[in-house]
C-alpha positions as CSV (number, residue, x, y, z in Angstrom):
1,M,179.0,55.3,66.0
2,S,181.7,57.9,65.9
3,N,185.3,57.4,66.7
4,P,186.0,58.5,70.3
5,N,189.5,59.6,69.3
6,E,188.1,62.2,66.9
7,T,185.3,63.5,69.1
8,G,186.9,63.4,72.5
9,P,188.3,66.3,74.5
10,D,191.6,66.1,72.7
11,G,190.2,65.3,69.2
12,P,190.4,67.5,66.1
13,Y,186.7,68.7,66.5
14,V,187.1,70.1,70.0
15,N,186.6,73.8,69.1
16,E,183.7,73.3,66.6
17,P,180.3,74.6,67.8
18,L,177.6,72.1,68.6
19,S,174.9,71.4,66.0
20,P,171.4,72.9,66.7
21,E,170.1,69.5,67.5
22,A,172.8,68.9,70.1
23,Q,172.3,72.4,71.6
24,A,168.5,71.7,71.9
25,A,169.2,68.3,73.5
26,L,171.7,69.9,75.9
27,S,169.3,72.8,76.9
28,K,166.5,70.2,77.4
29,A,168.7,68.2,79.7
30,R,169.6,71.3,81.6
31,R,166.0,72.3,82.1
32,S,165.1,68.8,83.2
33,F,168.0,68.8,85.7
34,R,167.0,72.2,87.1
35,F,163.4,71.0,87.5
36,S,164.4,67.8,89.3
37,I,166.8,69.6,91.6
38,S,164.1,72.1,92.4
39,I,161.7,69.4,93.3
40,L,164.4,67.7,95.4
41,L,165.2,70.9,97.3
42,L,161.5,71.5,98.0
43,G,161.2,68.0,99.4
44,F,164.2,68.6,101.7
45,M,162.7,71.9,102.9
46,A,159.3,70.2,103.6
47,I,161.0,67.5,105.6
48,A,163.0,70.0,107.6
49,L,159.9,72.1,108.2
50,A,158.0,69.0,109.4
51,L,160.9,68.0,111.8
52,V,161.1,71.5,113.3
53,Y,157.3,71.6,113.7
54,R,157.3,68.2,115.3
55,V,160.1,69.1,117.8
56,M,158.5,72.4,118.7
57,R,155.0,70.8,119.1
58,D,156.2,68.0,121.3
59,A,158.3,70.2,123.6
60,P,156.7,70.2,127.0
61,P,155.6,73.6,128.3
62,P,157.7,75.0,131.1
63,A,156.6,74.1,134.6
64,V,154.9,76.9,136.5
65,A,154.3,76.8,140.2
66,E,150.7,76.5,141.3
67,S,151.0,79.0,144.2
68,V,153.5,81.4,145.8
69,A,153.4,82.6,149.4
70,I,153.2,86.3,150.1
71,P,152.9,87.9,153.6
72,A,149.4,87.9,155.1
73,G,147.4,91.1,154.6
74,A,149.4,92.1,151.5
75,S,147.6,93.5,148.5
76,I,149.0,92.4,145.1
77,V,149.8,95.2,142.7
78,S,151.0,93.1,139.8
79,A,152.1,89.6,138.9
80,V,154.2,88.6,135.8
81,V,155.8,85.4,134.7
82,A,159.0,86.2,132.7
83,D,162.5,84.8,132.3
84,G,162.0,81.7,134.4
85,A,160.7,83.7,137.4
86,I,157.4,84.9,138.8
87,N,157.6,88.6,139.6
88,V,155.0,89.7,142.2
89,T,154.7,93.3,143.3
90,Y,152.7,93.6,146.5
91,T,152.1,96.2,149.3
92,V,152.2,95.5,153.0
93,D,151.6,98.4,155.5
94,G,152.4,101.0,152.9
95,V,155.7,99.3,151.9
96,T,155.8,98.1,148.2
97,T,157.9,95.0,147.6
98,L,158.9,93.1,144.5
99,G,159.1,89.4,145.2
100,L,161.0,87.2,142.7
101,F,159.8,83.6,142.9
102,D,161.3,80.5,141.2
103,Q,159.0,79.6,138.3
104,A,159.1,75.8,138.9
105,T,158.9,75.6,142.6
106,G,157.3,78.8,143.7
107,E,160.0,79.5,146.4
108,L,161.0,83.1,147.1
109,T,164.5,83.7,145.6
110,R,164.8,87.4,146.1
111,S,162.9,90.3,147.6
112,V,163.3,94.0,146.6
113,V,161.8,96.8,148.6
114,I,160.6,99.7,146.4
115,T,160.7,103.1,147.9
116,A,160.0,106.6,146.6
117,E,162.6,109.2,146.8
């Protein structure tokens, strides 16, 4: 065993280069460390991906109303579900109207008359 006072950080051999055997052992240890850290990081990424998938999969779908009430005799031009609202464009007696309904309850929240200029 070597004397720690001669080989330590303040010893007389501090500036001497490492022997080829010591360099080989050090490079092997570095490769082994890189490999094990890579496997560890891949494992953490797999766990994070599984958690995100699980949270997104188990999230309940947004509630959508089963029906909305438009005036009798109206003809529907289009209906779109977007941004938490059901947008229904319909025509009654030649007047085109955009009805904005709440997505969850189906209640009319706003009505916009569309006219041509």
